[in-house]
C-alpha positions in Angstrom: -9.3 -18.2 1.2 -12.0 -15.5 1.4 -14.5 -15.4 -1.6 -15.4 -12.2 -3.4 -18.5 -10.7 -2.0 -19.5 -8.6 -5.0 -18.5 -7.4 -8.4 -17.7 -3.7 -8.6 -19.9 -1.6 -10.8 -18.0 -0.4 -13.9 -20.0 2.8 -14.0 -18.5 4.1 -10.7 -15.6 6.5 -11.0 -12.2 4.7 -10.8 -11.3 6.5 -7.6 -14.4 5.3 -5.9 -13.8 1.7 -6.9 -10.2 2.0 -5.8 -11.2 3.5 -2.5 -13.7 0.6 -1.9 -10.9 -1.9 -2.6 -8.4 0.0 -0.4 -10.8 0.0 2.5 -11.7 -3.7 2.0 -7.9 -4.5 2.0 -7.5 -2.7 5.3 -10.4 -4.8 6.7 -8.7 -8.0 5.3 -11.9 -8.8 3.3 -9.9 -10.4 0.5 -6.6 -12.3 -0.1 -6.2 -12.0 -3.8 -7.5 -9.5 -6.4 -8.0 -10.0 -10.1 -8.6 -6.7 -12.0 -10.5 -6.7 -15.2 -10.8 -3.4 -17.1 -10.3 -1.9 -20.5 -6.6 -1.1 -21.0 -7.1 2.6 -21.0 -8.4 2.5 -17.4 -5.9 0.0 -15.9 -3.1 2.5 -15.4 -5.2 5.1 -13.8 -6.9 2.5 -11.6 -3.5 1.1 -10.4 -2.4 4.6 -9.5 -5.4 4.9 -7.2 -4.8 1.6 -5.3 -2.9 1.7 -2.0 0.4 -0.1 -1.8 -1.2 -2.9 0.3 -4.2 -3.4 -2.1 -1.9 -3.3 -5.1 0.2 -6.1 -3.5 -2.8 -8.4 -3.5 -3.4 -8.0 -7.3 -2.6 -11.4 -8.7 -3.7 -10.7 -12.3 -4.9 -7.9 -14.6 -7.0 -8.7 -17.6 -7.2 -6.1 -20.3 -10.8 -6.5 -21.5 -14.1 -4.6 -21.3 -16.5 -7.1 -19.8 -18.8 -4.5 -18.3 -21.9 -5.7 -20.2 -21.5 -9.4 -19.2 -23.8 -11.1 -16.7 -22.1 -12.5 -13.6 -22.5 -16.0 -15.1 -20.8 -14.9 -18.3 -18.1 -13.0 -16.4 -17.3 -16.1 -14.3 -17.1 -18.1 -17.6 -14.7 -15.6 -19.2 -12.5 -15.6 -16.0 -12.3 -19.4 -16.0 -11.3 -19.4 -19.7 -8.7 -16.6 -19.3 -7.4 -17.8 -15.9 -7.8 -21.6 -15.5 -6.3 -21.5 -12.0 -9.4 -19.5 -10.8 -11.7 -22.4 -11.8 -11.9 -23.5 -8.2 -12.9 -20.1 -6.8 -16.5 -19.6 -5.8 
C-alpha cells in the first residue's frame, strides 16, 4: 500500500485539486482515496474526478476540517474511520 504524500490544500479550486488527484491516479501514486470535504463541495468535486480516480475513492467524509492541523486531521480520520488506524 502506498502512503499519502501530502494533504491537498482546501483553498485551491476544486478543479485544481481534482486534476492533481487525476494525474496522481494515472501515475499510480495511490491505491485508495478518502475524500473529506464540506457536503456542499463533495458533489462538484466528484464530478471533476476521472472515472479511474473515482474508482479509488473508498470513503467520503462530509465535514469541514480545513482548519485542523495534520495531527488533528489524522486523529479525526482515525475516530471516523477506525480501519484507517494502521495507515501512516
